[in-house]
BALOBA-1460 file (C-alpha; in Angstrom, 3 decimals):
// residues 180
<rec num="1" residu="x" x="0.000" y="0.000" z="0.000"/>
<rec num="2" residu="x" x="1.417" y="3.391" z="-0.917"/>
<rec num="3" residu="x" x="1.557" y="6.379" z="1.410"/>
<rec num="4" residu="x" x="-1.330" y="8.074" z="-0.411"/>
<rec num="5" residu="x" x="-3.449" y="4.929" z="-0.213"/>
<rec num="6" residu="x" x="-2.685" y="4.610" z="3.498"/>
<rec num="7" residu="x" x="-3.689" y="8.242" z="4.104"/>
<rec num="8" residu="x" x="-6.849" y="7.755" z="2.041"/>
<rec num="9" residu="x" x="-7.740" y="4.622" z="4.003"/>
<rec num="10" residu="x" x="-7.098" y="6.399" z="7.325"/>
<rec num="11" residu="x" x="-9.181" y="9.388" z="6.252"/>
<rec num="12" residu="x" x="-12.010" y="7.103" z="5.105"/>
<rec num="13" residu="x" x="-11.999" y="5.244" z="8.420"/>
<rec num="14" residu="x" x="-12.046" y="8.538" z="10.330"/>
<rec num="15" residu="x" x="-15.050" y="9.765" z="8.313"/>
<rec num="16" residu="x" x="-16.889" y="6.463" z="8.793"/>
<rec num="17" residu="x" x="-16.176" y="6.486" z="12.527"/>
<rec num="18" residu="x" x="-17.438" y="10.058" z="12.811"/>
<rec num="19" residu="x" x="-20.551" y="9.193" z="10.812"/>
<rec num="20" residu="x" x="-21.192" y="6.162" z="13.031"/>
<rec num="21" residu="x" x="-20.862" y="8.291" z="16.163"/>
<rec num="22" residu="x" x="-23.169" y="10.927" z="14.692"/>
<rec num="23" residu="x" x="-25.682" y="8.204" z="13.817"/>
<rec num="24" residu="x" x="-25.663" y="6.922" z="17.389"/>
<rec num="25" residu="x" x="-26.004" y="10.466" z="18.738"/>
<rec num="26" residu="x" x="-28.871" y="11.153" z="16.323"/>
<rec num="27" residu="x" x="-30.645" y="7.925" z="17.367"/>
<rec num="28" residu="x" x="-30.296" y="8.836" z="21.068"/>
<rec num="29" residu="x" x="-31.540" y="12.362" z="20.340"/>
<rec num="30" residu="x" x="-34.530" y="11.002" z="18.401"/>
<rec num="31" residu="x" x="-35.333" y="8.668" z="21.322"/>
<rec num="32" residu="x" x="-35.206" y="11.493" z="23.856"/>
<rec num="33" residu="x" x="-37.470" y="13.663" z="21.666"/>
<rec num="34" residu="x" x="-40.015" y="10.840" z="21.614"/>
<rec num="35" residu="x" x="-40.228" y="10.814" z="25.423"/>
<rec num="36" residu="x" x="-41.874" y="13.380" z="27.658"/>
<rec num="37" residu="x" x="-39.369" y="15.744" z="29.298"/>
<rec num="38" residu="x" x="-40.533" y="14.849" z="32.834"/>
<rec num="39" residu="x" x="-40.121" y="11.125" z="32.097"/>
<rec num="40" residu="x" x="-36.764" y="11.650" z="30.388"/>
<rec num="41" residu="x" x="-35.508" y="13.500" z="33.515"/>
<rec num="42" residu="x" x="-36.225" y="10.404" z="35.639"/>
<rec num="43" residu="x" x="-34.358" y="8.171" z="33.191"/>
<rec num="44" residu="x" x="-31.407" y="10.562" z="33.074"/>
<rec num="45" residu="x" x="-30.922" y="10.160" z="36.842"/>
<rec num="46" residu="x" x="-29.769" y="6.573" z="36.249"/>
<rec num="47" residu="x" x="-26.524" y="7.905" z="34.788"/>
<rec num="48" residu="x" x="-25.356" y="9.493" z="38.045"/>
<rec num="49" residu="x" x="-22.651" y="7.458" z="39.766"/>
<rec num="50" residu="x" x="-22.896" y="9.048" z="43.218"/>
<rec num="51" residu="x" x="-25.680" y="7.364" z="45.244"/>
<rec num="52" residu="x" x="-26.654" y="10.548" z="47.118"/>
<rec num="53" residu="x" x="-26.780" y="12.626" z="43.947"/>
<rec num="54" residu="x" x="-28.726" y="9.890" z="42.124"/>
<rec num="55" residu="x" x="-31.309" y="9.653" z="44.953"/>
<rec num="56" residu="x" x="-31.691" y="13.442" z="45.049"/>
<rec num="57" residu="x" x="-32.098" y="13.474" z="41.268"/>
<rec num="58" residu="x" x="-34.751" y="10.713" z="41.400"/>
<rec num="59" residu="x" x="-36.621" y="12.477" z="44.211"/>
<rec num="60" residu="x" x="-36.725" y="15.772" z="42.319"/>
<rec num="61" residu="x" x="-37.500" y="14.204" z="38.928"/>
<rec num="62" residu="x" x="-40.297" y="11.943" z="40.220"/>
<rec num="63" residu="x" x="-41.867" y="14.873" z="42.092"/>
<rec num="64" residu="x" x="-41.869" y="16.908" z="38.858"/>
<rec num="65" residu="x" x="-43.212" y="13.934" z="36.913"/>
<rec num="66" residu="x" x="-46.049" y="13.490" z="39.431"/>
<rec num="67" residu="x" x="-46.917" y="17.187" z="39.160"/>
<rec num="68" residu="x" x="-46.846" y="17.012" z="35.365"/>
<rec num="69" residu="x" x="-49.195" y="14.018" z="35.422"/>
<rec num="70" residu="x" x="-51.563" y="15.783" z="37.833"/>
<rec num="71" residu="x" x="-51.653" y="18.882" z="35.569"/>
<rec num="72" residu="x" x="-52.248" y="16.699" z="32.522"/>
<rec num="73" residu="x" x="-48.935" y="17.664" z="30.909"/>
<rec num="74" residu="x" x="-48.094" y="13.959" z="30.609"/>
<rec num="75" residu="x" x="-50.394" y="10.951" z="30.484"/>
<rec num="76" residu="x" x="-49.337" y="7.555" z="31.733"/>
<rec num="77" residu="x" x="-51.137" y="4.497" z="30.374"/>
<rec num="78" residu="x" x="-50.508" y="0.820" z="30.944"/>
<rec num="79" residu="x" x="-50.599" y="-2.007" z="28.384"/>
<rec num="80" residu="x" x="-54.285" y="-2.783" z="29.055"/>
<rec num="81" residu="x" x="-55.260" y="0.856" z="28.443"/>
<rec num="82" residu="x" x="-53.112" y="0.982" z="25.299"/>
<rec num="83" residu="x" x="-54.734" y="-2.202" z="24.033"/>
<rec num="84" residu="x" x="-58.245" y="-0.856" z="24.716"/>
<rec num="85" residu="x" x="-57.478" y="2.434" z="22.920"/>
<rec num="86" residu="x" x="-55.986" y="0.607" z="19.947"/>
<rec num="87" residu="x" x="-58.925" y="-1.795" z="19.772"/>
<rec num="88" residu="x" x="-61.375" y="1.100" z="19.764"/>
<rec num="89" residu="x" x="-59.521" y="2.893" z="16.952"/>
<rec num="90" residu="x" x="-58.572" y="-0.230" z="14.922"/>
<rec num="91" residu="x" x="-59.398" y="0.313" z="11.266"/>
<rec num="92" residu="x" x="-59.738" y="4.079" z="11.559"/>
<rec num="93" residu="x" x="-57.022" y="6.357" z="10.191"/>
<rec num="94" residu="x" x="-55.797" y="8.092" z="13.356"/>
<rec num="95" residu="x" x="-52.026" y="8.618" z="12.972"/>
<rec num="96" residu="x" x="-51.823" y="10.747" z="16.117"/>
<rec num="97" residu="x" x="-52.552" y="7.628" z="18.193"/>
<rec num="98" residu="x" x="-49.476" y="5.834" z="16.853"/>
<rec num="99" residu="x" x="-47.731" y="6.197" z="20.225"/>
<rec num="100" residu="x" x="-50.307" y="3.866" z="21.806"/>
<rec num="101" residu="x" x="-49.114" y="0.807" z="19.893"/>
<rec num="102" residu="x" x="-45.527" y="1.052" z="21.186"/>
<rec num="103" residu="x" x="-46.618" y="-0.947" z="24.243"/>
<rec num="104" residu="x" x="-48.327" y="-3.667" z="22.206"/>
<rec num="105" residu="x" x="-47.078" y="-6.835" z="20.563"/>
<rec num="106" residu="x" x="-47.227" y="-7.006" z="16.729"/>
<rec num="107" residu="x" x="-50.115" y="-9.499" z="16.794"/>
<rec num="108" residu="x" x="-52.078" y="-7.066" z="18.979"/>
<rec num="109" residu="x" x="-51.443" y="-4.231" z="16.514"/>
<rec num="110" residu="x" x="-52.140" y="-6.080" z="13.264"/>
<rec num="111" residu="x" x="-55.336" y="-7.975" z="14.073"/>
<rec num="112" residu="x" x="-58.503" y="-7.856" z="16.101"/>
<rec num="113" residu="x" x="-61.001" y="-10.486" z="17.212"/>
<rec num="114" residu="x" x="-64.628" y="-9.553" z="17.701"/>
<rec num="115" residu="x" x="-68.213" y="-10.733" z="17.869"/>
<rec num="116" residu="x" x="-71.015" y="-9.557" z="15.584"/>
<rec num="117" residu="x" x="-73.858" y="-7.721" z="17.311"/>
<rec num="118" residu="x" x="-75.848" y="-7.082" z="14.112"/>
<rec num="119" residu="x" x="-75.462" y="-7.795" z="10.398"/>
<rec num="120" residu="x" x="-77.380" y="-6.634" z="7.353"/>
<rec num="121" residu="x" x="-76.894" y="-6.985" z="3.608"/>
<rec num="122" residu="x" x="-77.313" y="-4.136" z="1.147"/>
<rec num="123" residu="x" x="-79.051" y="-4.426" z="-2.219"/>
<rec num="124" residu="x" x="-75.828" y="-5.774" z="-3.795"/>
<rec num="125" residu="x" x="-75.412" y="-8.498" z="-1.194"/>
<rec num="126" residu="x" x="-72.527" y="-6.776" z="0.595"/>
<rec num="127" residu="x" x="-72.648" y="-6.956" z="4.355"/>
<rec num="128" residu="x" x="-72.374" y="-4.320" z="7.028"/>
<rec num="129" residu="x" x="-71.374" y="-5.824" z="10.362"/>
<rec num="130" residu="x" x="-71.669" y="-4.047" z="13.679"/>
<rec num="131" residu="x" x="-69.464" y="-5.582" z="16.338"/>
<rec num="132" residu="x" x="-70.233" y="-5.727" z="20.043"/>
<rec num="133" residu="x" x="-67.856" y="-2.800" z="20.654"/>
<rec num="134" residu="x" x="-69.900" y="-0.633" z="18.234"/>
<rec num="135" residu="x" x="-67.399" y="-0.706" z="15.357"/>
<rec num="136" residu="x" x="-69.141" y="-0.753" z="11.953"/>
<rec num="137" residu="x" x="-67.387" y="-2.694" z="9.170"/>
<rec num="138" residu="x" x="-68.600" y="-2.704" z="5.565"/>
<rec num="139" residu="x" x="-67.783" y="-5.480" z="3.070"/>
<rec num="140" residu="x" x="-66.000" y="-4.178" z="-0.025"/>
<rec num="141" residu="x" x="-65.303" y="-7.404" z="-1.903"/>
<rec num="142" residu="x" x="-65.245" y="-11.162" z="-1.555"/>
<rec num="143" residu="x" x="-68.005" y="-13.679" z="-0.956"/>
<rec num="144" residu="x" x="-69.355" y="-15.324" z="2.151"/>
<rec num="145" residu="x" x="-70.826" y="-18.805" z="1.898"/>
<rec num="146" residu="x" x="-72.952" y="-18.357" z="5.044"/>
<rec num="147" residu="x" x="-74.633" y="-15.161" z="6.144"/>
<rec num="148" residu="x" x="-73.138" y="-13.559" z="9.253"/>
<rec num="149" residu="x" x="-75.467" y="-13.238" z="12.214"/>
<rec num="150" residu="x" x="-75.444" y="-11.931" z="15.759"/>
<rec num="151" residu="x" x="-72.884" y="-13.952" z="17.680"/>
<rec num="152" residu="x" x="-70.678" y="-14.709" z="14.649"/>
<rec num="153" residu="x" x="-66.975" y="-14.600" z="15.478"/>
<rec num="154" residu="x" x="-64.784" y="-12.373" z="13.326"/>
<rec num="155" residu="x" x="-61.072" y="-11.836" z="12.957"/>
<rec num="156" residu="x" x="-59.950" y="-8.654" z="11.230"/>
<rec num="157" residu="x" x="-56.355" y="-8.159" z="10.182"/>
<rec num="158" residu="x" x="-54.409" y="-5.565" z="8.263"/>
<rec num="159" residu="x" x="-53.923" y="-6.228" z="4.572"/>
<rec num="160" residu="x" x="-51.666" y="-4.457" z="2.134"/>
<rec num="161" residu="x" x="-51.781" y="-0.746" z="1.348"/>
<rec num="162" residu="x" x="-53.974" y="0.140" z="4.315"/>
<rec num="163" residu="x" x="-56.697" y="-2.409" z="3.577"/>
<rec num="164" residu="x" x="-58.374" y="-4.727" z="6.084"/>
<rec num="165" residu="x" x="-59.432" y="-8.347" z="5.706"/>
<rec num="166" residu="x" x="-62.076" y="-10.162" z="7.756"/>
<rec num="167" residu="x" x="-62.808" y="-13.804" z="8.443"/>
<rec num="168" residu="x" x="-66.372" y="-14.480" z="9.584"/>
<rec num="169" residu="x" x="-66.844" y="-17.786" z="11.434"/>
<rec num="170" residu="x" x="-63.728" y="-19.188" z="9.708"/>
<rec num="171" residu="x" x="-65.017" y="-18.581" z="6.174"/>
<rec num="172" residu="x" x="-62.993" y="-17.256" z="3.255"/>
<rec num="173" residu="x" x="-61.537" y="-13.806" z="3.859"/>
<rec num="174" residu="x" x="-63.450" y="-10.767" z="2.646"/>
<rec num="175" residu="x" x="-62.121" y="-7.241" z="2.198"/>
<rec num="176" residu="x" x="-63.717" y="-4.725" z="4.568"/>
<rec num="177" residu="x" x="-63.632" y="-1.040" z="5.470"/>
<rec num="178" residu="x" x="-64.330" y="0.489" z="8.866"/>
<rec num="179" residu="x" x="-67.079" y="3.102" z="8.666"/>
<rec num="180" residu="x" x="-67.230" y="4.147" z="12.332"/>
């Protein structure tokens, strides 16, 4: 390897190392922007080595976090609440609720099981199903061999390009759209 090639290789490695460090810093910055300031302050206390300073930091940060929660500046929800909110909004285009699904497993995010409360066919034979939770799903395409009825079990899952597919009592999948 010549001197110029060695310098070029060293310079390339230096640039790649700097880019890697910047990427890590950017990822950490993006993570901290995703979290509420009061919550982030509690997490930052973990980095203090001195036990007394760390305890004082935790005491102050948790007090501020409690105040922020009381004022409504932050909202704390558990997995069950996140699941209920996601279930209620499943099939509706509500991008602002995307933070709710962070607590859920992929199978909880991509599908939903339900029970039909009411079903009716339109003049073209396409069904509108109202589930027990009040969600109204309208058939767009596909055929059902047996008519859905109150008590029918359904499984709805995400399809491609924002579509939704439904199985009614284990029948062939139909394409559906959530109306409400």
